Wavefront OBJ file of the C-alpha trace (Angstrom):
o trace
v 170.020 328.981 128.830
v 166.392 330.042 130.075
v 166.098 333.489 132.232
v 163.583 332.123 133.853
v 164.773 328.441 134.324
v 168.087 330.736 135.972
v 166.230 332.567 138.545
v 164.295 329.359 139.537
v 167.747 327.903 139.811
v 168.887 330.942 142.564
v 165.740 330.441 144.534
v 166.038 327.535 145.322
v 169.568 327.571 145.950
v 169.813 330.688 148.061
v 168.636 329.413 151.613
v 170.853 325.985 150.967
v 173.166 328.427 151.033
v 172.061 330.422 154.552
v 171.583 326.792 155.825
v 173.727 326.382 158.649
v 177.842 324.429 157.324
v 177.318 321.896 160.944
v 174.425 320.070 159.578
v 174.473 319.940 156.212
v 175.294 317.052 155.541
v 172.469 315.793 157.564
v 169.889 318.154 156.400
v 167.748 316.775 153.065
v 166.397 320.333 152.303
v 170.115 321.420 150.960
v 170.520 317.259 148.787
v 166.891 317.971 147.028
v 168.375 322.094 146.526
v 171.376 320.508 144.913
v 170.365 317.698 143.235
v 167.683 320.288 141.573
v 170.755 322.915 141.272
v 172.481 319.522 139.229
v 169.342 318.650 136.950
v 168.567 322.194 136.017
v 172.659 322.484 134.957
v 171.748 319.493 132.974
v 173.856 316.399 134.786
v 173.320 313.384 135.309
v 172.437 312.806 139.693
v 170.219 311.202 140.352
v 169.477 311.951 143.883
v 172.301 313.898 145.611
v 172.781 310.888 149.073
v 176.483 312.819 150.645
v 177.047 315.952 151.313
v 180.220 318.240 152.494
v 181.390 321.543 153.381
v 184.124 322.700 151.903
v 183.622 326.158 153.417
v 180.446 329.150 152.741
v 177.950 329.053 149.441
v 180.688 325.820 148.692
v 179.613 322.183 149.021
v 180.829 318.447 147.200
v 178.128 316.179 146.388
v 177.241 312.694 146.189
v 175.030 311.986 143.842
v 173.400 308.744 143.978
v 174.594 307.380 140.432
v 178.225 307.671 141.670
v 178.280 311.100 139.470
v 180.727 313.691 142.446
v 179.751 317.031 141.863
v 181.176 321.072 143.184
v 179.021 323.271 143.453
v 179.685 327.001 144.938
v 178.272 330.868 143.386
v 181.059 333.068 142.186
v 182.243 336.103 143.550
v 179.698 337.224 140.768
v 176.834 335.230 142.732
v 175.888 332.931 140.441
v 175.316 329.536 141.330
v 178.313 326.528 138.846
v 178.787 322.981 139.078
v 181.480 321.066 138.255
v 182.748 317.601 137.697
l 1 2 3 4 5 6 7 8 9 10 11 12 13 14 15 16 17 18 19 20 21 22 23 24 25 26 27 28 29 30 31 32 33 34 35 36 37 38 39 40 41 42 43 44 45 46 47 48 49 50 51 52 53 54 55 56 57 58 59 60 61 62 63 64 65 66 67 68 69 70 71 72 73 74 75 76 77 78 79 80 81 82 83
């Protein structure tokens, strides 16, 4: 993946991981950030419509098109998106 795209993705998701977990389910900015990260990983989504905080820096995202993704930051600091 282009290094600039990876840097842009991290710049958008790091603030999302700094969000207060108790408010994350209703946070429109977090949904928008997760939508962008999923798209940058080349996965179909459309738009994230629901987010469940599983742990710090660990989210379950449900998309408008029915896809569900696990978005988290690994020990090396990389953002990982798994179906």
